[in-house]
N, C-alpha and C positions, 0 to 999 in steps of 0.2 A: 229473673234477669236483673243483673246489677250493672249500672252504667255510672260513669263519673261526670263531673261538671264539664270537662273538656269535650266529651262526646256530645253532651247536650248542646254545647255551644257550636261545635262543628256541624251539627245537624239542624241548627236553628230551631231548637225545640221550644224554648221559652222566649217571650217577647223581649225585644232589644232594638234600640235604635229606631223606634217608630213602627217596627214590624210586629204583627201579632204573633208570629212564630207558629210552629205546629200546635203548641198547646192552645193558643188563641183560636186556631182553626177548628178545634174540636170542642171548645168550651161552649156548651149550651146549658150550663147550670143556671138555676134560678135564684141561687143564694150565694152570698160570699163564703159561707161555710162549705157549700158544695164545690165551689171553685177551689178553695183551699184543699179539700179532699181530692179533687181531680188532679191538682198539681202534685200532691203527695203521692198519689197512685202512679203518676208518670215517673216520678223519681224512684219509686220502689214497686215495680210490677210484681206479679206473683212469683214466688221463689221456686216453685216446683211445677212440673208439667201437669200434674193432677189438679193443682189449684187453678192453673190457667184454663184448663178445660172447663172446670166448674164456672169460672167467671165468664168465659165466653158464652156459655149456655144462658147465663143470666142476662147478659147484654143482648144476646139474640132475642130473648123473650121481651125485653123492653123495646127492642126495635119493632116488634110486631104489636106492641101494646102501649105506644106513647100516649094515646088518648087517656090512659088511666092515671097519668101523673097528676097528683092533686094540685089544682090551681088555687085553692084557698090559702095555701102557705106562700108567702112572698119573702123577699129578702128583708123587707121592713118588719115582718113578723118575728124573725129570729133576732134582728137587731133590738127590737122592743123587749123580747124575752130576756136577753142578756142584760139590758139596762134595768129591767125590773128586778131581776134576782141579785144584781150587784149593787143596787141603790140602797141607801141607808133606810132603815125602818125603825121608827121610834115608838111604834105601838107595842105595848107589852102584853095587852090582853085583847081578846077578840071583841069587836064592837057588838053590842046586843041591846035589845029592848029599847027604852026611851033614849038611851045614850046613842044608839045607832041612828034613830030618827033625827035627834037633834044634831048628831054629828054630820048627817047629810046636809041639813040646812046650813050649818055653820061652815062646812067645807065649801059648799057651793057659793056661799056669800063671801067668806073671808079668806078662803084658801083654795082658789080655783085651780091652782097648779096641781096640788095633790088630788083634788077631786077628779079632774080629767085624766090625770096620770093613772089613777086606780081604774077608771072605766076603760081607758085605752089599753092598759096592760091586760086586764082580765079578758077583754075582747080578743086580743092577740093570742092569749093562752088558749082560749076556746077555738080559735081558728087553727092553731097548731095541733091541738089534740084531735080535732075533727079531721084534719089532713092525715094525721097518723092513723086514725081509724080507717080511712079510705085505703091506706096502704095495707093495713092488717087484713082487711076484707079480701084483698086480692089472693090471699092464701086459699080461699075457697074455690078458686078457679082450677080448671083441669090443667095438667101438664106443667105445673110450676116447677122450675128447676130446683134441685135440692138446696143450692146455696141461697136462692131467693126465699125458699120455704123457711130456712133457718133465720134469715133476716126478718121476715114478716112475723114469724112466731115470736122472736125476741121483742119486736115492737108491740105485739099483742100482750105479752107478759108485762111489759112496762106500763101498759095502759090499765092494768088491773089494780086500780086504786079507788077507794070510795069517792074521792073528789072528781074523778074523771067524768062521770056521767053528769054531775052537777055543773061542772065547768063547760062541758060541750053543749049544754042547753042554754047558756048565756046568750042573750040577744040585746039589742039596743033598748029594749023595753024592760029588761031585768032591773028591779029596784036597786038603788045604790047600796042600801044596807046589805043586800044579798051579795052584791059584788065586793063590797068591803070585807065581808066575812070570808068569801072565797079567796080574796087576795091575801088576807092574813094567813089562812091555812095553807094555801098553795106555796107561799114563800117558805113556810116552815116544814112542809111535808113533801113537797114535790120537786124541789130544786134539783137534787141529784138525778132523780128519775127523768125529769124533762131534759137535763143536759145529756143524759144517755140517749134519749130519744132524738135529740138534735144530731148526735153523732150517727145514729142509724139513718136519719133522714139525709144528712150530708153525703153519706156513702151512696145511698140510692140516687141522690141528685147527680153525683159524679157518673154513676153507671147509666142513668137515663140520658145524660149529656152525651156520652160516647155513642150510645145507641141512636140518639137523634141525629148526631153528626153523620153517622154511617148512612142513615136513611136519606138525609137531605142531600148528601154529596154522591149518593148512588155508589158507594163503595161496596165491596164484597167481603164477607167473612172468610178468612183463609182456613184451609184444612190444616189443623195443628197436628204435628207428628212428634213422637219421642225423639230425644236427642240423637240416638243412634238407631239406624244408620243416618248419616248426615244427608239432609235434603233441603234444597231451596229451588223451587220452580215457580215461575211467574209469567203470566201472559198479560200484555197491556199495562205493565207497571209504569207509573208516571209520578212526577214530583207534585205533591198537592199544593204547594205554594205558588206554582207558576200559573199564569192565566191561560197560556196556550202550550201546554206541555207536550213533549214527544213521548209516546209510549214505547216501552222496551219489552222484549221477550228474552228471558234468561233462565238457564237451568244449570244447577250444580248437583253433584253427588260426591260420595266419598272417593270415587275413582278420579273425578275431575273437580277438585275443590279449590283451585287457585286460578284466578283470572288476571292476566297481564293486559293492561289497558293502555293503548297508545293513541296518539292524535295530537293535533296542534293546540296551541292556546285558544281558549274560547270555543272549542269544538264540542264540549259537552261532557267531558270526563268527570269532572267534579260533581256536576248535577246528577249524573247517572249514579255515582256512588252514594250520594246523599239520598236519592230516591230509594235505593235498596235499604239504606240504614233507617230511614223514616218508616218505610213499610214494615221492616222487621220489628221496630219499636212498637208501632201501632198493633201489630199482630200479637205481641207479647203483653199488650194492655187488655186484650180480649175483645177488641173492636174490629171494625172493618178496615180494609186497606185500599188505597187507590190503585186498583188493578181490575182486570176482568176475571182473573183467577189466580190463586196462589196456594202452594203447598210448602210448608216451612217447618223445619225441626225446631225443637225447643232449645234456645241458646242460653248459655250461662250469662252472656253479656255482649255488648257491642263495644269494640275498641277502635277509636279513630286516631289517625295521624294525619291531620289535614291542615289545621291552622295553629301551628306552634309559634310561640312568642318567646323572645329573649327576656331576661330578667336583669335589668340594669342595677337594681338594688343588691342582688346577689352576685353581680359580676359575671353572670352566665351569658355566653354568646348564643346566637340563634342556633348554631350548629350543635352546641352542647345541649341546648334544650331539646333539639331533635333526638339526640342520642339518649337522653334521659327518658323521653317518651317511648322510644324504641325498646329501651331496657324494660320499662314497665309492661310493654306489650309482650316481650319474651317471657317475663315472669308469669303473666297471666296464662300464657299458652302452655305452661307446664302443667296446668290443671287438665284433668281428663275430660271435663265437660266442654262441649263445643262453644266457641266464640265466633262472632262475626267481626272480621278485621278489615278496616277500610283505610288504605294508605294512599295519600295523594302527593306525588312528587317528593319522595324522600330526599333528605340531605340537600336541600336548596341552599343551605348556609355554607357550602364549601365549593371548591372548584370542580369543574366538570369531570376531571379524571378521578378525583376522590369520590365524587357522587356516584360515578359508574362502579367503582370498586366496592363501595359500601353497599349500594343497592344490590349488586350481584350477590354479595356475601349474605345479605339479609334474605334474598329470595331463596338461596340454597338452604339456609337455615329453616325458613318457613316450610319448605318442602318436606321437612322431617316432622311436620305436625299435620298429619292427614285428617285428623278429627275436627279441624277448624276450617271455617270458610274464609278465604282471604282474597281481597281485591287490591291490586296495586296499579296505580296509574303512573306513567313516566313519560317525560319528553325524550329520554335516552333510549331511542329505538335499538341501540346496540345491546342494551340489556335484554330486550325481548328477543333479539336475534340470537343471543348467546344461548337462550333456553329453548329456541325453536325446535320442535320435534319431540319435546318431552310430553308423553301422553297424558300426564296428570295435570298439565297446565292448559287452560283455555286462553286463546289469544283473540282479542277483539280491538277494534279501533273505530274512531269517528272520522268521517271523511271531510276534507276541506275541498270545496269545488273552486277550481281556479278558472278565471275567465280571460279572454284575450287581452283585455285592457289592464292586466296585472292586478285585477281585483279578486276577491275571494268571498265565498259565502259558505254557510254551514247548514246542513239539513238535519243534523243531530241524530242521524240514523246510526245504529250500532251494527258494524260489519264484522265478519270473521276475518282475522288476519292481523298483520302488523303494519302500522302506518309509518311512513318516512317523511311526512309533511313537515316542512320548516317554513314558518311564515313570520317569525319574529322580525327579521330585517325588513320584510315587505310592509309590516305594520308601521315600523318606524318611518319608512318612506311615505306611505300613504297618509299618515297623520302630519306630515310636514316637519317632523322633529329634526331630521338631518338637515333640511334646508335652513331651518332656523339657526342651527348650530354653525352652519357654514357662513351664514350672513355676516358681513362685516359690521362692526359696531358703528352706529350712527354718530356722525360728528355733532 
């Protein structure tokens, strides 16, 4: 799956404006390197269906075996390793014999910084290699997924070095002369090897993070299906960033792959679309999704048209920015692989008549793309009415409950049909905007 920065922003994936975002919600990594690997994975999920299946099996395994994650390695461990290997080293020959003994006394008395840095560094190298050994030993368990076997085997191979056993036996009681010698040889012989191990560890940190988030939040692993035939079915789907979300049931297939969504402002249309987009992204990361069940085809990518901005530096209007985003959408939909397309109130940057004509034309064009899943929300119920009766289009809406005192409430329930609710004028009245504008200027 490939997604762009606008899609990530529309779906609130990465932290912004004080919010943790979806990425923050699933971040259970124990190291900065693991977090970086997790974010990289979110930006570039598996590129093929087969790769995604293998990854999901690995994350499922971690979800059942979170207790095996090595606690001996901390973020400070990896920070210290990088500092150790990147720091200057003025020792040209390994310390030995009397020089080593005198070196210990000299360092401890006159150069405490180097003395404790060496001890501290070797101790962290020992912790890291012991943690990697714990991961490698997991390969001996039954039913290890193939992708995890490959990772654990690679870790085991990197550990095959004469210094590994010596370093993993280091304790606080190990003489300084031994630690100094190990520090000298580790710096020269194991730097690249340990950096490769750090990459393997970071990858596993990202995977166990997604597994742990799935377990903690009681999400479910979706059934992953090939791209064709198109399928998206979910029960109890909800938005994970909401404290009290409303669950949705929704089902698409190749015969009905287009949803026209209507309803008043604030009724829940945008949240519903984001719920689908976030769940689809999480499924393509190989982890669980916020739902009671889900079956989903492998999508080439998610395309959103939700929060378009003008560009004053380029002299582009809001409407032109909308057109450019729609053009990009059309170009991507020329590809045969299915995409998930989420469009929220198209052409807000022009007048109502133009918006109606443009939206209707876009819907007619999108209907020629049956291998993609499309959801379009609109205030223009006339657009939905125009296409009513087309069997390939689903029509749903969110209800606005009106009360006798001219107030309104939302239950955020998804209903079948087309809404004709209009409450914009009532909101202006209720908030006292019109009264303020009518009030005469005070003397």
